[in-house]
N, CA, C and O atoms as CSV, one atom per row, in Angstrom:
chain,resi,resn,atom,element,x,y,z
A,1,MET,N,N,0.859,-1.157,0.000
A,1,MET,CA,C,0.000,0.000,0.000
A,1,MET,C,C,0.907,1.222,0.000
A,1,MET,O,O,1.835,1.310,0.804
A,2,ASN,N,N,0.646,2.146,-0.882
A,2,ASN,CA,C,1.482,3.339,-0.933
A,2,ASN,C,C,1.011,4.359,0.090
A,2,ASN,O,O,-0.045,4.200,0.701
A,3,ILE,N,N,1.791,5.389,0.267
A,3,ILE,CA,C,1.510,6.410,1.294
A,3,ILE,C,C,0.210,7.133,0.993
A,3,ILE,O,O,-0.548,7.456,1.907
A,4,ARG,N,N,-0.050,7.387,-0.267
A,4,ARG,CA,C,-1.285,8.103,-0.635
A,4,ARG,C,C,-2.507,7.271,-0.271
A,4,ARG,O,O,-3.460,7.818,0.284
A,5,SER,N,N,-2.520,6.004,-0.551
A,5,SER,CA,C,-3.647,5.131,-0.222
A,5,SER,C,C,-3.812,5.002,1.288
A,5,SER,O,O,-4.933,4.994,1.795
A,6,ALA,N,N,-2.699,4.902,2.001
A,6,ALA,CA,C,-2.754,4.800,3.457
A,6,ALA,C,C,-3.321,6.074,4.061
A,6,ALA,O,O,-4.109,6.002,5.004
A,7,SER,N,N,-2.943,7.240,3.543
A,7,SER,CA,C,-3.466,8.526,4.037
A,7,SER,C,C,-4.959,8.636,3.786
A,7,SER,O,O,-5.710,9.089,4.651
A,8,LEU,N,N,-5.386,8.223,2.606
A,8,LEU,CA,C,-6.808,8.274,2.263
A,8,LEU,C,C,-7.605,7.342,3.174
A,8,LEU,O,O,-8.673,7.714,3.659
A,9,LEU,N,N,-7.093,6.140,3.406
A,9,LEU,CA,C,-7.759,5.195,4.292
A,9,LEU,C,C,-7.832,5.731,5.717
A,9,LEU,O,O,-8.875,5.621,6.361
A,10,LEU,N,N,-6.766,6.299,6.209
A,10,LEU,CA,C,-6.740,6.871,7.555
A,10,LEU,C,C,-7.721,8.035,7.672
A,10,LEU,O,O,-8.421,8.161,8.677
A,11,SER,N,N,-7.774,8.881,6.647
A,11,SER,CA,C,-8.711,10.012,6.652
A,11,SER,C,C,-10.161,9.526,6.709
A,11,SER,O,O,-10.981,10.085,7.438
A,12,CYS,N,N,-10.469,8.490,5.942
A,12,CYS,CA,C,-11.830,7.942,5.947
A,12,CYS,C,C,-12.184,7.365,7.313
A,12,CYS,O,O,-13.296,7.552,7.805
A,13,LEU,N,N,-11.231,6.663,7.920
A,13,LEU,CA,C,-11.480,6.102,9.247
A,13,LEU,C,C,-11.719,7.197,10.281
A,13,LEU,O,O,-12.621,7.072,11.109
A,14,VAL,N,N,-10.932,8.259,10.247
A,14,VAL,CA,C,-11.094,9.363,11.192
A,14,VAL,C,C,-12.447,10.026,10.995
A,14,VAL,O,O,-13.154,10.280,11.971
A,15,LEU,N,N,-12.820,10.310,9.761
A,15,LEU,CA,C,-14.112,10.957,9.495
A,15,LEU,C,C,-15.276,10.070,9.935
A,15,LEU,O,O,-16.258,10.559,10.492
A,16,THR,N,N,-15.163,8.781,9.686
A,16,THR,CA,C,-16.218,7.867,10.104
A,16,THR,C,C,-16.328,7.821,11.622
A,16,THR,O,O,-17.434,7.815,12.162
A,17,ALA,N,N,-15.213,7.790,12.302
A,17,ALA,CA,C,-15.218,7.754,13.764
A,17,ALA,C,C,-15.793,9.033,14.335
A,17,ALA,O,O,-16.518,8.992,15.329
A,18,CYS,N,N,-15.485,10.170,13.729
A,18,CYS,CA,C,-15.989,11.454,14.234
A,18,CYS,C,C,-17.472,11.633,13.970
A,18,CYS,O,O,-18.152,12.345,14.709
A,19,SER,N,N,-17.979,10.999,12.931
A,19,SER,CA,C,-19.396,11.186,12.609
A,19,SER,C,C,-20.295,10.312,13.460
A,19,SER,O,O,-21.504,10.536,13.510
A,20,HIS,N,N,-19.737,9.335,14.120
A,20,HIS,CA,C,-20.546,8.447,14.965
A,20,HIS,C,C,-20.835,9.124,16.304
A,20,HIS,O,O,-19.912,9.517,17.017
A,21,THR,N,N,-22.083,9.255,16.631
A,21,THR,CA,C,-22.453,9.845,17.924
A,21,THR,C,C,-23.245,8.834,18.705
A,21,THR,O,O,-23.957,8.006,18.136
A,22,THR,N,N,-23.120,8.903,19.990
A,22,THR,CA,C,-23.928,8.025,20.828
A,22,THR,C,C,-25.153,8.790,21.276
A,22,THR,O,O,-25.082,9.984,21.566
A,23,SER,N,N,-26.249,8.115,21.329
A,23,SER,CA,C,-27.500,8.733,21.732
A,23,SER,C,C,-27.595,8.754,23.253
A,23,SER,O,O,-27.555,7.705,23.897
A,24,GLN,N,N,-27.718,9.939,23.821
A,24,GLN,CA,C,-27.894,10.090,25.264
A,24,GLN,C,C,-29.371,10.294,25.539
A,24,GLN,O,O,-30.035,11.029,24.807
A,25,PRO,N,N,-29.897,9.667,26.567
A,25,PRO,CA,C,-31.311,9.897,26.886
A,25,PRO,C,C,-31.524,11.361,27.270
A,25,PRO,O,O,-30.720,11.950,27.993
A,26,VAL,N,N,-32.586,11.918,26.790
A,26,VAL,CA,C,-32.920,13.315,27.069
A,26,VAL,C,C,-34.104,13.333,28.022
A,26,VAL,O,O,-35.135,12.713,27.765
A,27,ALA,N,N,-33.940,14.055,29.129
A,27,ALA,CA,C,-35.039,14.165,30.090
A,27,ALA,C,C,-36.179,14.940,29.441
A,27,ALA,O,O,-35.934,15.926,28.746
A,28,PRO,N,N,-37.409,14.515,29.652
A,28,PRO,CA,C,-38.528,15.253,29.070
A,28,PRO,C,C,-38.622,16.636,29.707
A,28,PRO,O,O,-38.365,16.804,30.899
A,29,ALA,N,N,-38.991,17.617,28.899
A,29,ALA,CA,C,-39.152,18.977,29.408
A,29,ALA,C,C,-40.313,19.014,30.386
A,29,ALA,O,O,-41.308,18.308,30.222
A,30,ALA,N,N,-40.167,19.847,31.402
A,30,ALA,CA,C,-41.260,20.003,32.361
A,30,ALA,C,C,-42.458,20.590,31.626
A,30,ALA,O,O,-42.302,21.511,30.825
A,31,PRO,N,N,-43.645,20.068,31.890
A,31,PRO,CA,C,-44.816,20.608,31.198
A,31,PRO,C,C,-45.039,22.065,31.599
A,31,PRO,O,O,-44.801,22.459,32.741
A,32,ALA,N,N,-45.494,22.837,30.645
A,32,ALA,CA,C,-45.762,24.253,30.910
A,32,ALA,C,C,-46.859,24.369,31.960
A,32,ALA,O,O,-47.821,23.601,31.967
A,33,LEU,N,N,-46.695,25.333,32.832
A,33,LEU,CA,C,-47.666,25.580,33.889
A,33,LEU,C,C,-48.964,26.088,33.261
A,33,LEU,O,O,-48.954,27.074,32.524
A,34,ASN,N,N,-50.065,25.426,33.549
A,34,ASN,CA,C,-51.363,25.858,33.042
A,34,ASN,C,C,-52.282,26.123,34.227
A,34,ASN,O,O,-52.740,25.192,34.891
A,35,VAL,N,N,-52.545,27.386,34.483
A,35,VAL,CA,C,-53.453,27.759,35.576
A,35,VAL,C,C,-54.649,28.546,35.057
A,35,VAL,O,O,-55.483,28.991,35.845
A,36,ASN,N,N,-54.743,28.723,33.746
A,36,ASN,CA,C,-55.841,29.494,33.171
A,36,ASN,C,C,-57.187,28.889,33.571
A,36,ASN,O,O,-57.411,27.687,33.427
A,37,GLY,N,N,-58.074,29.742,34.073
A,37,GLY,CA,C,-59.408,29.303,34.459
A,37,GLY,C,C,-59.466,28.615,35.816
A,37,GLY,O,O,-60.467,27.976,36.141
A,38,THR,N,N,-58.400,28.736,36.619
A,38,THR,CA,C,-58.393,28.087,37.935
A,38,THR,C,C,-58.481,29.118,39.052
A,38,THR,O,O,-58.155,30.290,38.864
A,39,SER,N,N,-58.928,28.659,40.218
A,39,SER,CA,C,-59.042,29.497,41.419
A,39,SER,C,C,-58.358,28.782,42.566
A,39,SER,O,O,-58.540,27.579,42.748
A,40,TRP,N,N,-57.569,29.517,43.344
A,40,TRP,CA,C,-56.793,28.963,44.449
A,40,TRP,C,C,-57.011,29.789,45.697
A,40,TRP,O,O,-57.202,31.003,45.621
A,41,MET,N,N,-56.984,29.137,46.843
A,41,MET,CA,C,-57.178,29.857,48.101
A,41,MET,C,C,-56.049,29.536,49.074
A,41,MET,O,O,-55.439,28.469,49.007
A,42,LEU,N,N,-55.785,30.464,49.967
A,42,LEU,CA,C,-54.814,30.242,51.026
A,42,LEU,C,C,-55.494,29.395,52.087
A,42,LEU,O,O,-56.515,29.816,52.632
A,43,PRO,N,N,-54.968,28.220,52.400
A,43,PRO,CA,C,-55.634,27.373,53.402
A,43,PRO,C,C,-55.565,28.012,54.788
A,43,PRO,O,O,-54.493,28.411,55.244
A,44,ILE,N,N,-56.713,28.104,55.450
A,44,ILE,CA,C,-56.814,28.716,56.777
A,44,ILE,C,C,-57.577,27.758,57.678
A,44,ILE,O,O,-58.593,27.190,57.277
A,45,ASP,N,N,-57.082,27.583,58.893
A,45,ASP,CA,C,-57.785,26.727,59.855
A,45,ASP,C,C,-59.203,27.253,60.073
A,45,ASP,O,O,-59.407,28.464,60.156
A,46,LYS,N,N,-60.163,26.370,60.165
A,46,LYS,CA,C,-61.557,26.778,60.362
A,46,LYS,C,C,-61.765,27.484,61.692
A,46,LYS,O,O,-62.727,28.233,61.860
A,47,GLU,N,N,-60.854,27.244,62.647
A,47,GLU,CA,C,-60.984,27.897,63.951
A,47,GLU,C,C,-60.598,29.378,63.888
A,47,GLU,O,O,-60.972,30.152,64.769
A,48,LYS,N,N,-59.861,29.769,62.866
A,48,LYS,CA,C,-59.407,31.156,62.742
A,48,LYS,C,C,-60.571,32.048,62.326
A,48,LYS,O,O,-61.540,31.595,61.716
A,49,ASP,N,N,-60.448,33.334,62.675
A,49,ASP,CA,C,-61.439,34.320,62.260
A,49,ASP,C,C,-61.278,34.542,60.755
A,49,ASP,O,O,-60.279,35.111,60.315
A,50,CYS,N,N,-62.231,34.106,59.985
A,50,CYS,CA,C,-62.113,34.174,58.529
A,50,CYS,C,C,-63.504,34.247,57.922
A,50,CYS,O,O,-64.356,33.398,58.185
A,51,GLU,N,N,-63.722,35.258,57.119
A,51,GLU,CA,C,-64.978,35.356,56.377
A,51,GLU,C,C,-64.787,34.817,54.961
A,51,GLU,O,O,-65.566,33.990,54.486
A,52,VAL,N,N,-63.751,35.295,54.308
A,52,VAL,CA,C,-63.410,34.860,52.956
A,52,VAL,C,C,-61.901,34.632,52.929
A,52,VAL,O,O,-61.147,35.547,53.259
A,53,PRO,N,N,-61.440,33.447,52.548
A,53,PRO,CA,C,-59.995,33.228,52.511
A,53,PRO,C,C,-59.370,34.021,51.362
A,53,PRO,O,O,-60.044,34.293,50.368
A,54,PRO,N,N,-58.111,34.390,51.480
A,54,PRO,CA,C,-57.439,35.012,50.340
A,54,PRO,C,C,-57.470,34.054,49.152
A,54,PRO,O,O,-57.166,32.869,49.284
A,55,ILE,N,N,-57.842,34.587,47.995
A,55,ILE,CA,C,-57.924,33.761,46.789
A,55,ILE,C,C,-57.223,34.451,45.631
A,55,ILE,O,O,-57.038,35.669,45.627
A,56,ILE,N,N,-56.838,33.646,44.651
A,56,ILE,CA,C,-56.313,34.161,43.394
A,56,ILE,C,C,-56.950,33.353,42.276
A,56,ILE,O,O,-57.037,32.127,42.348
A,57,GLU,N,N,-57.391,34.054,41.246
A,57,GLU,CA,C,-57.984,33.427,40.071
A,57,GLU,C,C,-57.171,33.848,38.860
A,57,GLU,O,O,-56.662,34.967,38.797
A,58,PHE,N,N,-57.055,32.938,37.898
A,58,PHE,CA,C,-56.302,33.208,36.681
A,58,PHE,C,C,-57.238,33.170,35.490
A,58,PHE,O,O,-58.008,32.225,35.321
A,59,ASP,N,N,-57.167,34.210,34.659
A,59,ASP,CA,C,-57.974,34.292,33.450
A,59,ASP,C,C,-57.110,34.894,32.348
A,59,ASP,O,O,-56.976,36.113,32.238
A,60,GLY,N,N,-56.536,34.029,31.549
A,60,GLY,CA,C,-55.631,34.497,30.498
A,60,GLY,C,C,-54.399,35.147,31.100
A,60,GLY,O,O,-53.675,34.522,31.875
A,61,LYS,N,N,-54.164,36.399,30.744
A,61,LYS,CA,C,-52.989,37.119,31.244
A,61,LYS,C,C,-53.302,37.966,32.469
A,61,LYS,O,O,-52.524,38.846,32.837
A,62,THR,N,N,-54.445,37.699,33.101
A,62,THR,CA,C,-54.853,38.462,34.277
A,62,THR,C,C,-55.010,37.539,35.474
A,62,THR,O,O,-55.538,36.432,35.369
A,63,ALA,N,N,-54.535,38.028,36.617
A,63,ALA,CA,C,-54.766,37.349,37.894
A,63,ALA,C,C,-55.525,38.343,38.764
A,63,ALA,O,O,-55.225,39.537,38.754
A,64,PHE,N,N,-56.499,37.859,39.510
A,64,PHE,CA,C,-57.267,38.747,40.377
A,64,PHE,C,C,-57.759,37.956,41.567
A,64,PHE,O,O,-57.734,36.725,41.560
A,65,GLY,N,N,-58.207,38.663,42.591
A,65,GLY,CA,C,-58.728,37.963,43.751
A,65,GLY,C,C,-58.847,38.840,44.965
A,65,GLY,O,O,-58.961,40.062,44.868
A,66,ASP,N,N,-58.817,38.195,46.110
A,66,ASP,CA,C,-58.979,38.838,47.405
A,66,ASP,C,C,-57.749,38.516,48.241
A,66,ASP,O,O,-57.393,37.347,48.389
A,67,MET,N,N,-57.094,39.538,48.791
A,67,MET,CA,C,-55.876,39.329,49.572
A,67,MET,C,C,-56.154,39.116,51.055
A,67,MET,O,O,-55.215,38.956,51.835
A,68,GLY,N,N,-57.412,39.110,51.460
A,68,GLY,CA,C,-57.762,38.968,52.871
A,68,GLY,C,C,-58.587,40.152,53.331
A,68,GLY,O,O,-59.504,40.007,54.140
A,69,CYS,N,N,-58.255,41.331,52.807
A,69,CYS,CA,C,-58.990,42.553,53.106
A,69,CYS,C,C,-59.345,43.271,51.807
A,69,CYS,O,O,-60.486,43.684,51.600
A,70,ASN,N,N,-58.363,43.410,50.952
A,70,ASN,CA,C,-58.531,44.162,49.709
A,70,ASN,C,C,-58.546,43.261,48.488
A,70,ASN,O,O,-57.950,42.183,48.483
A,71,ARG,N,N,-59.239,43.722,47.451
A,71,ARG,CA,C,-59.269,43.039,46.160
A,71,ARG,C,C,-58.069,43.503,45.348
A,71,ARG,O,O,-57.578,44.614,45.544
A,72,PHE,N,N,-57.592,42.657,44.437
A,72,PHE,CA,C,-56.458,43.024,43.588
A,72,PHE,C,C,-56.654,42.489,42.184
A,72,PHE,O,O,-57.473,41.605,41.934
A,73,GLU,N,N,-55.878,43.055,41.281
A,73,GLU,CA,C,-55.788,42.587,39.904
A,73,GLU,C,C,-54.356,42.816,39.454
A,73,GLU,O,O,-53.730,43.801,39.845
A,74,ALA,N,N,-53.828,41.902,38.626
A,74,ALA,CA,C,-52.452,42.026,38.149
A,74,ALA,C,C,-52.326,41.385,36.778
A,74,ALA,O,O,-53.127,40.534,36.392
A,75,VAL,N,N,-51.305,41.812,36.053
A,75,VAL,CA,C,-50.937,41.154,34.808
A,75,VAL,C,C,-50.033,39.985,35.198
A,75,VAL,O,O,-49.065,40.171,35.936
A,76,VAL,N,N,-50.341,38.792,34.711
A,76,VAL,CA,C,-49.507,37.625,35.012
A,76,VAL,C,C,-48.839,37.157,33.723
A,76,VAL,O,O,-49.482,37.021,32.682
A,77,THR,N,N,-47.535,36.915,33.819
A,77,THR,CA,C,-46.765,36.400,32.691
A,77,THR,C,C,-46.274,35.009,33.073
A,77,THR,O,O,-45.637,34.827,34.110
A,78,ILE,N,N,-46.577,34.035,32.225
A,78,ILE,CA,C,-46.172,32.655,32.477
A,78,ILE,C,C,-45.443,32.136,31.249
A,78,ILE,O,O,-45.931,32.250,30.125
A,79,SER,N,N,-44.263,31.561,31.483
A,79,SER,CA,C,-43.481,30.928,30.423
A,79,SER,C,C,-42.859,29.676,31.018
A,79,SER,O,O,-41.959,29.760,31.854
A,80,GLY,N,N,-43.338,28.513,30.588
A,80,GLY,CA,C,-42.908,27.271,31.237
A,80,GLY,C,C,-43.422,27.282,32.664
A,80,GLY,O,O,-44.630,27.381,32.881
A,81,ASN,N,N,-42.529,27.182,33.645
A,81,ASN,CA,C,-42.916,27.308,35.050
A,81,ASN,C,C,-42.579,28.683,35.609
A,81,ASN,O,O,-42.872,28.972,36.769
A,82,ALA,N,N,-41.963,29.533,34.790
A,82,ALA,CA,C,-41.666,30.896,35.232
A,82,ALA,C,C,-42.971,31.678,35.321
A,82,ALA,O,O,-43.814,31.596,34.427
A,83,MET,N,N,-43.132,32.431,36.395
A,83,MET,CA,C,-44.346,33.221,36.601
A,83,MET,C,C,-43.964,34.544,37.257
A,83,MET,O,O,-43.110,34.600,38.142
A,84,ARG,N,N,-44.610,35.591,36.803
A,84,ARG,CA,C,-44.354,36.906,37.381
A,84,ARG,C,C,-45.648,37.715,37.357
A,84,ARG,O,O,-46.426,37.638,36.406
A,85,PHE,N,N,-45.866,38.496,38.424
A,85,PHE,CA,C,-47.025,39.389,38.505
A,85,PHE,C,C,-46.527,40.825,38.349
A,85,PHE,O,O,-45.582,41.236,39.023
A,86,ASP,N,N,-47.158,41.577,37.468
A,86,ASP,CA,C,-46.798,42.979,37.243
A,86,ASP,C,C,-48.055,43.836,37.272
A,86,ASP,O,O,-49.176,43.336,37.177
A,87,ASN,N,N,-47.838,45.145,37.409
A,87,ASN,CA,C,-48.931,46.126,37.388
A,87,ASN,C,C,-50.036,45.744,38.364
A,87,ASN,O,O,-51.216,45.759,38.015
A,88,VAL,N,N,-49.644,45.401,39.596
A,88,VAL,CA,C,-50.616,45.010,40.616
A,88,VAL,C,C,-51.376,46.243,41.083
A,88,VAL,O,O,-50.776,47.242,41.480
A,89,ALA,N,N,-52.696,46.165,41.030
A,89,ALA,CA,C,-53.570,47.240,41.512
A,89,ALA,C,C,-54.475,46.648,42.585
A,89,ALA,O,O,-54.985,45.538,42.430
A,90,ALA,N,N,-54.674,47.383,43.666
A,90,ALA,CA,C,-55.501,46.871,44.762
A,90,ALA,C,C,-56.293,47.999,45.393
A,90,ALA,O,O,-55.899,49.165,45.344
A,91,THR,N,N,-57.421,47.628,45.988
A,91,THR,CA,C,-58.166,48.596,46.779
A,91,THR,C,C,-57.328,48.912,48.023
A,91,THR,O,O,-56.329,48.242,48.282
A,92,ALA,N,N,-57.731,49.927,48.788
A,92,ALA,CA,C,-56.888,50.368,49.910
A,92,ALA,C,C,-57.688,50.508,51.207
A,92,ALA,O,O,-57.624,51.546,51.865
A,93,ARG,N,N,-58.431,49.481,51.570
A,93,ARG,CA,C,-59.171,49.508,52.828
A,93,ARG,C,C,-58.260,49.079,53.966
A,93,ARG,O,O,-57.282,48.364,53.751
A,94,MET,N,N,-58.575,49.508,55.150
A,94,MET,CA,C,-57.897,49.021,56.356
A,94,MET,C,C,-58.839,48.042,57.029
A,94,MET,O,O,-60.044,48.280,57.117
A,95,CYS,N,N,-58.278,46.939,57.503
A,95,CYS,CA,C,-59.077,45.908,58.166
A,95,CYS,C,C,-58.411,45.527,59.483
A,95,CYS,O,O,-57.361,46.062,59.838
A,96,ALA,N,N,-59.023,44.616,60.185
A,96,ALA,CA,C,-58.483,44.134,61.457
A,96,ALA,C,C,-57.093,43.542,61.241
A,96,ALA,O,O,-56.786,43.074,60.144
A,97,PRO,N,N,-56.250,43.555,62.270
A,97,PRO,CA,C,-54.860,43.078,62.131
A,97,PRO,C,C,-54.727,41.672,61.539
A,97,PRO,O,O,-53.817,41.430,60.747
A,98,GLY,N,N,-55.598,40.758,61.900
A,98,GLY,CA,C,-55.515,39.396,61.360
A,98,GLY,C,C,-55.667,39.367,59.850
A,98,GLY,O,O,-54.946,38.647,59.159
A,99,TYR,N,N,-56.612,40.156,59.335
A,99,TYR,CA,C,-56.820,40.227,57.887
A,99,TYR,C,C,-55.629,40.890,57.200
A,99,TYR,O,O,-55.242,40.500,56.099
A,100,MET,N,N,-55.050,41.897,57.859
A,100,MET,CA,C,-53.910,42.594,57.274
A,100,MET,C,C,-52.673,41.679,57.235
A,100,MET,O,O,-51.845,41.806,56.332
A,101,ARG,N,N,-52.541,40.765,58.196
A,101,ARG,CA,C,-51.437,39.795,58.150
A,101,ARG,C,C,-51.608,38.852,56.959
A,101,ARG,O,O,-50.644,38.554,56.255
A,102,LEU,N,N,-52.839,38.384,56.737
A,102,LEU,CA,C,-53.103,37.548,55.569
A,102,LEU,C,C,-52.778,38.308,54.294
A,102,LEU,O,O,-52.178,37.765,53.366
A,103,GLU,N,N,-53.177,39.556,54.261
A,103,GLU,CA,C,-52.920,40.392,53.092
A,103,GLU,C,C,-51.417,40.551,52.855
A,103,GLU,O,O,-50.961,40.552,51.712
A,104,GLY,N,N,-50.654,40.684,53.940
A,104,GLY,CA,C,-49.200,40.788,53.819
A,104,GLY,C,C,-48.594,39.567,53.148
A,104,GLY,O,O,-47.674,39.695,52.340
A,105,ARG,N,N,-49.101,38.382,53.474
A,105,ARG,CA,C,-48.608,37.153,52.847
A,105,ARG,C,C,-48.925,37.137,51.351
A,105,ARG,O,O,-48.103,36.718,50.537
A,106,MET,N,N,-50.119,37.595,51.004
A,106,MET,CA,C,-50.504,37.629,49.594
A,106,MET,C,C,-49.682,38.664,48.831
A,106,MET,O,O,-49.250,38.404,47.708
A,107,LYS,N,N,-49.461,39.834,49.430
A,107,LYS,CA,C,-48.644,40.864,48.769
A,107,LYS,C,C,-47.234,40.358,48.524
A,107,LYS,O,O,-46.664,40.592,47.459
A,108,GLU,N,N,-46.663,39.661,49.513
A,108,GLU,CA,C,-45.326,39.102,49.352
A,108,GLU,C,C,-45.292,38.128,48.173
A,108,GLU,O,O,-44.352,38.144,47.378
A,109,MET,N,N,-46.315,37.285,48.065
A,109,MET,CA,C,-46.383,36.336,46.962
A,109,MET,C,C,-46.446,37.063,45.630
A,109,MET,O,O,-45.742,36.695,44.690
A,110,LEU,N,N,-47.288,38.101,45.538
A,110,LEU,CA,C,-47.427,38.840,44.280
A,110,LEU,C,C,-46.132,39.566,43.908
A,110,LEU,O,O,-45.792,39.646,42.727
A,111,GLU,N,N,-45.416,40.089,44.883
A,111,GLU,CA,C,-44.191,40.834,44.613
A,111,GLU,C,C,-43.002,39.937,44.291
A,111,GLU,O,O,-42.191,40.275,43.429
A,112,LYS,N,N,-42.885,38.787,44.978
A,112,LYS,CA,C,-41.662,37.991,44.890
A,112,LYS,C,C,-41.739,36.772,43.976
A,112,LYS,O,O,-40.702,36.180,43.680
A,113,THR,N,N,-42.907,36.382,43.525
A,113,THR,CA,C,-43.025,35.167,42.706
A,113,THR,C,C,-42.227,35.295,41.413
A,113,THR,O,O,-42.327,36.284,40.687
A,114,ARG,N,N,-41.422,34.246,41.150
A,114,ARG,CA,C,-40.680,34.161,39.892
A,114,ARG,C,C,-40.929,32.835,39.189
A,114,ARG,O,O,-40.567,32.661,38.025
A,115,SER,N,N,-41.564,31.880,39.919
A,115,SER,CA,C,-41.969,30.623,39.296
A,115,SER,C,C,-43.054,29.989,40.163
A,115,SER,O,O,-43.278,30.386,41.307
A,116,ALA,N,N,-43.712,29.002,39.588
A,116,ALA,CA,C,-44.767,28.297,40.322
A,116,ALA,C,C,-44.820,26.861,39.832
A,116,ALA,O,O,-44.362,26.540,38.735
A,117,GLN,N,N,-45.387,26.012,40.665
A,117,GLN,CA,C,-45.499,24.603,40.313
A,117,GLN,C,C,-46.776,24.032,40.913
A,117,GLN,O,O,-47.091,24.258,42.082
A,118,ARG,N,N,-47.505,23.286,40.085
A,118,ARG,CA,C,-48.685,22.577,40.560
A,118,ARG,C,C,-48.238,21.216,41.061
A,118,ARG,O,O,-47.485,20.511,40.390
A,119,THR,N,N,-48.712,20.849,42.257
A,119,THR,CA,C,-48.410,19.540,42.831
A,119,THR,C,C,-49.712,18.945,43.350
A,119,THR,O,O,-50.784,19.532,43.199
A,120,GLU,N,N,-49.601,17.771,43.963
A,120,GLU,CA,C,-50.800,17.172,44.547
A,120,GLU,C,C,-51.295,17.992,45.727
A,120,GLU,O,O,-52.459,17.874,46.110
A,121,LYS,N,N,-50.426,18.832,46.319
A,121,LYS,CA,C,-50.824,19.670,47.453
A,121,LYS,C,C,-51.490,20.967,47.013
A,121,LYS,O,O,-52.271,21.544,47.770
A,122,GLY,N,N,-51.197,21.431,45.815
A,122,GLY,CA,C,-51.777,22.680,45.357
A,122,GLY,C,C,-50.858,23.412,44.403
A,122,GLY,O,O,-50.128,22.790,43.631
A,123,LEU,N,N,-50.894,24.723,44.455
A,123,LEU,CA,C,-50.079,25.588,43.606
A,123,LEU,C,C,-49.076,26.301,44.498
A,123,LEU,O,O,-49.456,27.116,45.338
A,124,THR,N,N,-47.789,25.995,44.317
A,124,THR,CA,C,-46.742,26.594,45.139
A,124,THR,C,C,-46.034,27.669,44.342
A,124,THR,O,O,-45.662,27.468,43.186
A,125,PHE,N,N,-45.851,28.822,44.984
A,125,PHE,CA,C,-45.159,29.960,44.391
A,125,PHE,C,C,-43.746,30.029,44.961
A,125,PHE,O,O,-43.549,29.842,46.161
A,126,PHE,N,N,-42.751,30.301,44.089
A,126,PHE,CA,C,-41.342,30.340,44.485
A,126,PHE,C,C,-40.726,31.692,44.164
A,126,PHE,O,O,-41.116,32.344,43.195
A,127,ASP,N,N,-39.750,32.118,44.986
A,127,ASP,CA,C,-39.036,33.362,44.723
A,127,ASP,C,C,-37.894,33.110,43.736
A,127,ASP,O,O,-37.749,32.001,43.222
A,128,ALA,N,N,-37.080,34.146,43.472
A,128,ALA,CA,C,-36.002,34.048,42.489
A,128,ALA,C,C,-34.955,33.003,42.870
A,128,ALA,O,O,-34.308,32.438,41.989
A,129,ALA,N,N,-34.776,32.738,44.161
A,129,ALA,CA,C,-33.806,31.744,44.621
A,129,ALA,C,C,-34.388,30.338,44.629
A,129,ALA,O,O,-33.688,29.389,44.984
A,130,GLY,N,N,-35.660,30.182,44.244
A,130,GLY,CA,C,-36.301,28.874,44.242
A,130,GLY,C,C,-36.881,28.479,45.589
A,130,GLY,O,O,-37.277,27.332,45.790
A,131,LYS,N,N,-36.929,29.441,46.516
A,131,LYS,CA,C,-37.477,29.177,47.849
A,131,LYS,C,C,-39.001,29.312,47.805
A,131,LYS,O,O,-39.512,30.291,47.261
A,132,PRO,N,N,-39.742,28.339,48.374
A,132,PRO,CA,C,-41.208,28.446,48.381
A,132,PRO,C,C,-41.667,29.670,49.178
A,132,PRO,O,O,-41.171,29.937,50.272
A,133,ILE,N,N,-42.619,30.404,48.608
A,133,ILE,CA,C,-43.209,31.557,49.298
A,133,ILE,C,C,-44.452,31.095,50.039
A,133,ILE,O,O,-44.597,31.332,51.238
A,134,LEU,N,N,-45.349,30.434,49.317
A,134,LEU,CA,C,-46.553,29.863,49.923
A,134,LEU,C,C,-47.193,28.898,48.950
A,134,LEU,O,O,-46.914,28.918,47.751
A,135,THR,N,N,-48.049,28.059,49.482
A,135,THR,CA,C,-48.803,27.099,48.671
A,135,THR,C,C,-50.282,27.368,48.873
A,135,THR,O,O,-50.765,27.478,50.000
A,136,MET,N,N,-50.990,27.472,47.758
A,136,MET,CA,C,-52.432,27.659,47.798
A,136,MET,C,C,-53.088,26.363,47.327
A,136,MET,O,O,-52.493,25.587,46.579
A,137,VAL,N,N,-54.309,26.145,47.771
A,137,VAL,CA,C,-55.057,24.932,47.420
A,137,VAL,C,C,-56.246,25.331,46.557
A,137,VAL,O,O,-56.647,26.495,46.555
A,138,PRO,N,N,-56.820,24.365,45.814
A,138,PRO,CA,C,-57.991,24.692,45.008
A,138,PRO,C,C,-59.084,25.317,45.872
A,138,PRO,O,O,-59.332,24.876,46.994
A,139,GLU,N,N,-59.729,26.343,45.336
A,139,GLU,CA,C,-60.766,27.047,46.086
A,139,GLU,C,C,-61.907,26.096,46.417
A,139,GLU,O,O,-62.326,25.296,45.580
A,140,GLN,N,N,-62.406,26.191,47.650
A,140,GLN,CA,C,-63.501,25.346,48.131
A,140,GLN,C,C,-64.600,26.218,48.724
A,140,GLN,O,O,-64.313,27.146,49.480
A,141,ALA,N,N,-65.830,25.936,48.397
A,141,ALA,CA,C,-66.945,26.674,48.984
A,141,ALA,C,C,-67.019,26.379,50.485
A,141,ALA,O,O,-66.827,25.242,50.916
A,142,GLY,N,N,-67.295,27.407,51.261
A,142,GLY,CA,C,-67.466,27.247,52.686
A,142,GLY,C,C,-66.184,26.931,53.439
A,142,GLY,O,O,-66.238,26.349,54.522
A,143,ALA,N,N,-65.031,27.302,52.890
A,143,ALA,CA,C,-63.755,26.942,53.505
A,143,ALA,C,C,-63.538,27.613,54.845
A,143,ALA,O,O,-62.797,27.085,55.674
A,144,CYS,N,N,-64.159,28.760,55.088
A,144,CYS,CA,C,-63.942,29.492,56.347
A,144,CYS,C,C,-65.079,29.298,57.349
A,144,CYS,O,O,-65.011,29.839,58.453
A,145,ASN,N,N,-66.095,28.563,57.007
A,145,ASN,CA,C,-67.201,28.425,57.969
A,145,ASN,C,C,-67.584,26.999,58.183
A,145,ASN,O,O,-68.495,26.714,58.960
């Protein structure tokens, strides 16, 4: 075999070896978060003073509900499991301290949420560091009485 034939054979072997790839299993992508048309409430013990639990409802690009004392509406952006609330508008009533504490938890969720995940327990909201802020459960009639 001459040098030219040996070089050509070696080149073909190298190209063939480089073109061979091994198939690695690919993890399935997490399903996109779908909360459109759903209602969630903050779980509250029935023994607590509660008329209406804080709730959030999703309708397209809008989220609205009751924070415990005041009503709110916000623009919600969802991409995959990423979630963010912007342009939050709320009424400005003052209520008893217990209701205002509930409202504080809801405001924190609206301000800090950067992702969310539906689980068997409910809808959990997470901050930018991936730390859970709170978990809401599907809205139930008569939850406070």
